[in-house]
Structures are given as structure tokens and as C-alpha cells.
VOBA-1610 file (N, C-alpha, C; in pm, whole numbers, padded with zeros to 5 digits, always signed):
BEGIN
Unk-04009+00477+01668Unk-04068+00352+01701Unk-04179+00324+01599Unk-04171+00218+01524Unk-04273+00180+01427Unk-04340+00065+01478Unk-04477+00086+01492Unk-04554-00039+01532Unk-04639-00082+01394Unk-04619-00199+01375Unk-04681-00267+01254Unk-04792-00335+01285Unk-04903-00321+01200Unk-05040-00421+01221Unk-05001-00551+01188Unk-05073-00661+01238Unk-05059-00791+01175Unk-05060-00801+01026Unk-05154-00724+00974Unk-05170-00728+00817Unk-05034-00690+00748Unk-04977-00584+00810Unk-04857-00534+00749Unk-04738-00646+00765Unk-04733-00715+00891Unk-04645-00800+00918Unk-04653-00938+00826Unk-04783-00955+00811Unk-04813-01078+00712Unk-04756-01038+00563Unk-04784-00924+00505Unk-04742-00879+00375Unk-04590-00896+00379Unk-04524-00841+00482Unk-04384-00846+00488Unk-04338-00980+00491Unk-04384-01084+00557Unk-04342-01217+00591Unk-04370-01290+00445Unk-04479-01269+00362Unk-04512-01328+00260Unk-04410-01278+00144Unk-04397-01154+00147Unk-04302-01085+00046Unk-04158-01144+00060Unk-04106-01152+00178Unk-03988-01226+00209Unk-03963-01375+00166Unk-04067-01418+00199Unk-04076-01575+00159Unk-04079-01588+00011Unk-04152-01513-00065Unk-04163-01517-00212Unk-04044-01486-00288Unk-03970-01373-00236Unk-03837-01341-00297Unk-03725-01428-00257Unk-03755-01512-00151Unk-03644-01611-00128Unk-03635-01729-00201Unk-03752-01750-00295Unk-03769-01874-00377Unk-03673-01848-00498Unk-03621-01973-00531Unk-03520-01956-00639Unk-03592-01921-00783Unk-03703-01939-00788Unk-03777-01905-00914Unk-03777-01747-00922Unk-03764-01653-00805Unk-03760-01523-00815Unk-03632-01463-00824Unk-03522-01545-00836Unk-03398-01479-00833Unk-03384-01449-00977Unk-03449-01475-01068Unk-03427-01431-01212Unk-03478-01277-01212Unk-03584-01258-01135Unk-03636-01126-01116Unk-03529-01016-01099Unk-03428-01062-01005Unk-03323-00973-00959Unk-03203-00996-01036Unk-03200-01079-01142Unk-03079-01087-01225Unk-02976-01172-01164Unk-02999-01265-01073Unk-02909-01353-01009Unk-02970-01516-01030Unk-03013-01542-01136Unk-03074-01697-01167Unk-02980-01799-01187Unk-02845-01766-01208Unk-02748-01866-01212Unk-02672-01906-01087Unk-02739-01888-00976Unk-02680-01948-00852Unk-02788-02016-00776Unk-02741-02101-00684Unk-02825-02180-00594Unk-02875-02115-00485Unk-02801-02006-00435Unk-02844-01924-00332Unk-02808-01782-00348Unk-02911-01690-00327Unk-02890-01542-00332Unk-02779-01509-00256Unk-02754-01571-00140Unk-02653-01525-00056Unk-02522-01531-00115Unk-02498-01629-00200Unk-02376-01655-00272Unk-02316-01535-00348Unk-02423-01459-00402Unk-02375-01343-00471Unk-02383-01226-00383Unk-02485-01217-00287Unk-02506-01098-00205Unk-02404-01085-00119Unk-02346-01186-00057Unk-02252-01187+00063Unk-02126-01261+00045Unk-02061-01229-00071Unk-01924-01278-00107Unk-01838-01218-00008Unk-01752-01305+00068Unk-01662-01250+00164Unk-01521-01266+00125Unk-01491-01366+00041Unk-01341-01393+00025Unk-01280-01293-00087Unk-01143-01256-00068Unk-01087-01162-00155Unk-01081-01220-00301Unk-01075-01356-00309Unk-01073-01412-00446Unk-01204-01398-00522Unk-01321-01407-00442Unk-01449-01396-00499Unk-01473-01236-00550Unk-01397-01145-00493Unk-01425-00999-00538Unk-01336-00948-00657Unk-01251-01040-00695Unk-01180-01020-00830Unk-01236-01024-00940Unk-01258-00920-01018Unk-01340-00932-01134Unk-01243-00916-01260Unk-01197-01032-01302Unk-01111-01018-01407Unk-01203-01040-01536Unk-01167-01002-01656Unk-01253-01009-01781Unk-01294-01162-01794Unk-01423-01173-01802Unk-01475-01300-01829Unk-01511-01383-01708Unk-01465-01330-01605Unk-01471-01422-01469Unk-01614-01407-01424Unk-01681-01295-01457Unk-01814-01279-01390Unk-01917-01235-01523Unk-01997-01315-01527Unk-02105-01275-01648Unk-02207-01215-01586Unk-02243-01096-01627Unk-02351-01010-01572Unk-02487-01053-01646Unk-02584-01097-01583Unk-02715-01121-01638Unk-02801-00994-01669Unk-02867-00982-01771Unk-02948-00877-01790Unk-03087-00870-01702Unk-03139-00744-01695Unk-03234-00723-01619Unk-03350-00685-01691Unk-03450-00768-01735Unk-03540-00736-01828Unk-03642-00622-01764Unk-03691-00536-01837Unk-03794-00436-01811Unk-03925-00508-01753Unk-03946-00625-01798Unk-04069-00680-01733Unk-04051-00735-01612Unk-03921-00778-01577Unk-03877-00811-01446Unk-03891-00691-01340Unk-03837-00574-01390Unk-03842-00450-01323Unk-03988-00419-01289Unk-04079-00431-01372Unk-04224-00401-01348Unk-04264-00482-01226Unk-04247-00628-01236Unk-04282-00719-01137Unk-04225-00672-01000Unk-04091-00639-01002Unk-04017-00626-00879Unk-04069-00472-00824Unk-04109-00387-00902Unk-04148-00243-00866Unk-04286-00270-00807Unk-04382-00328-00864Unk-04490-00369-00805Unk-04492-00444-00666Unk-04405-00533-00659Unk-04399-00605-00541Unk-04344-00491-00421Unk-04237-00408-00471Unk-04193-00317-00369Unk-04297-00199-00321Unk-04371-00181-00431Unk-04486-00078-00403Unk-04584-00140-00317Unk-04601-00257-00312Unk-04705-00329-00233Unk-04659-00332-00087Unk-04526-00351-00079Unk-04463-00361+00061Unk-04468-00215+00115Unk-04429-00119+00043Unk-04417+00024+00070Unk-04569+00073+00124Unk-04668+00040+00049Unk-04795+00089+00084Unk-04857+00007+00211Unk-04806-00108+00229Unk-04844-00184+00361Unk-04785-00111+00463Unk-04650-00082+00462Unk-04573-00008+00578Unk-04644+00140+00597Unk-04678+00201+00476Unk-04720+00344+00479Unk-04849+00347+00570Unk-04945+00251+00555Unk-05073+00238+00628Unk-05033+00259+00786Unk-04921+00211+00834Unk-04894+00222+00974Unk-04813+00343+01013Unk-04779+00417+00921Unk-04689+00552+00924Unk-04758+00655+00846Unk-04856+00730+00921Unk-04942+00832+00857Unk-04863+00942+00777Unk-04733+00973+00846Unk-04661+01082+00776Unk-04555+01045+00688Unk-04562+00926+00651Unk-04448+00860+00569Unk-04463+00924+00412Unk-04356+00962+00378Unk-04353+01027+00236Unk-04260+00941+00137Unk-04243+00811+00177Unk-04163+00733+00079Unk-04204+00718-00049Unk-04335+00703-00078Unk-04389+00691-00225Unk-04357+00823-00283Unk-04393+00931-00218Unk-04375+01062-00278Unk-04234+01083-00325Unk-04126+01061-00234Unk-03988+01063-00289Unk-03959+00968-00386Unk-03997+00830-00387Unk-03985+00763-00498Unk-04029+00788-00624Unk-04139+00835-00624Unk-04224+00887-00744Unk-04141+01011-00795Unk-04093+01109-00710Unk-04004+01229-00760Unk-03889+01174-00820Unk-03811+01077-00755Unk-03691+01037-00808Unk-03714+00953-00947Unk-03820+00877-00950Unk-03854+00814-01082Unk-03888+00906-01203Unk-03957+01015-01176Unk-03990+01115-01250Unk-03870+01181-01310Unk-03802+01217-01216Unk-03665+01302-01254Unk-03576+01200-01349Unk-03561+01088-01318Unk-03475+01022-01417Unk-03552+00974-01538Unk-03686+00966-01529Unk-03764+00919-01654Unk-03764+01037-01755Unk-03756+01148-01700Unk-03765+01279-01798Unk-03626+01323-01826Unk-03512+01275-01781Unk-03383+01315-01823Unk-03305+01217-01898Unk-03261+01260-02002Unk-03199+01160-02107Unk-03075+01090-02048Unk-03091+00961-02045Unk-02990+00874-02007Unk-03013+00742-02054Unk-02953+00682-02170Unk-02989+00560-02224Unk-03003+00437-02138Unk-02923+00439-02025Unk-02927+00332-01914Unk-03038+00349-01826Unk-03056+00461-01788Unk-03149+00467-01680Unk-03301+00498-01729Unk-03302+00595-01813Unk-03445+00625-01860Unk-03566+00522-01883Unk-03514+00434-01962Unk-03628+00319-02003Unk-03676+00262-01847Unk-03573+00234-01769Unk-03617+00169-01631Unk-03688+00257-01553Unk-03640+00385-01559Unk-03707+00502-01463Unk-03872+00509-01533Unk-03879+00507-01661Unk-04003+00523-01716Unk-04095+00413-01660Unk-04045+00286-01662Unk-04112+00175-01616Unk-04178+00199-01480Unk-04076+00210-01390Unk-04092+00254-01249Unk-04207+00369-01239Unk-04168+00484-01302Unk-04278+00582-01280Unk-04421+00540-01314Unk-04438+00484-01420Unk-04554+00433-01463Unk-04615+00323-01384Unk-04539+00249-01309Unk-04597+00172-01196Unk-04647+00223-01073Unk-04558+00332-01031Unk-04589+00378-00896Unk-04671+00532-00896Unk-04692+00575-01023Unk-04750+00718-01020Unk-04899+00701-00991Unk-04956+00786-00887Unk-05095+00775-00872Unk-05178+00880-00957Unk-05111+00973-00980Unk-05154+01096-01064Unk-05071+01148-01148Unk-05121+01168-01278Unk-05009+01213-01404Unk-05072+01343-01452Unk-05004+01430-01467Unk-05046+01567-01519Unk-05056+01558-01680Unk-05105+01653-01746Unk-05105+01656-01892Unk-04968+01672-01946Unk-04888+01778-01885Unk-04758+01794-01914Unk-04651+01673-01901Unk-04689+01589-01801Unk-04614+01448-01780Unk-04652+01370-01893Unk-04785+01356-01931Unk-04823+01265-02042Unk-04730+01316-02176Unk-04753+01448-02205Unk-04674+01516-02312Unk-04534+01471-02339Unk-04475+01483-02209Unk-04326+01445-02198Unk-04281+01287-02225Unk-04367+01203-02169Unk-04377+01072-02203Unk-04388+01027-02352Unk-04490+01105-02402Unk-04517+01067-02545Unk-04407+01130-02624Unk-04330+01231-02601Unk-04216+01293-02659Unk-04104+01190-02661Unk-04102+01130-02540Unk-03983+01034-02514Unk-03998+00911-02609Unk-04119+00868-02594Unk-04163+00732-02664Unk-04153+00745-02819Unk-04163+00869-02875Unk-04170+00886-03010Unk-04049+00912-03074Unk-03930+00914-02974Unk-03797+00945-03045Unk-03732+00802-03102
//
């Protein structure tokens, strides 16, 4: 059972309101719709068919990823204040580091951004690995 303080509830309410605004759809790569629910909760069979050219996928900019990561970090930190034994951030950081230092042209740049946003401490070895990756 999780008991949230009023401060945490306020952070969660404000975040939900903020991400529900159309101007924030772009951050999640869904700017070409009037409602996020149109994309998130498609229910008809016809809407699920993906023929070539029927669905144009929007790109997700790394600057948007940074903004989304910082917002999620704020939410996570607010919740973690109410759950002293919570290890969410440690797990997220571990996963981000794993993908940041593993060669994958699709995931590695995104993981480096996330790792940079959420890391509280960085070792000399990690800095060396990041420099090595960025110099390639």
C-alpha cells in the first residue's frame, strides 16, 4: 500500500495535466493527432492494419527525449520520497547504462541521453567509455 503526500499528488496531477496538452504530443512523437487517445487506444481492426504508407511514423528527437526523461525523473523522484526502499531510479540508471555502452545504432544515442539525464554519480571509467563512444 502506497501512501502519497500531498506534494507528491500535486506533482503527479500537474505532470498528467502537462502531458495531456496538445503542445506536448510532439514530445511523444504524436503531434499529428487531435487527441493522444486516438493513437494510444485504437480499437477497430481497420485501424490496426499497417499497409505501406498508411501510417507515417514521426521521429522522436533526442531533445524531446531529454525533456521527457527529465519529466519522468521528476515524477519518479517525487514518488520515491514516499517509498524509502524504492530502487526504481537505480534500476533505470542500470538499464540506461547497459544500453548506452552497448553498440546499437538505434538505442545507444537515446540511452546516452537518458543516462546523462538520470545519473547522479559517474565514475572515471564511465566517463572514458562515453568519450570513446562520442569520438567514434
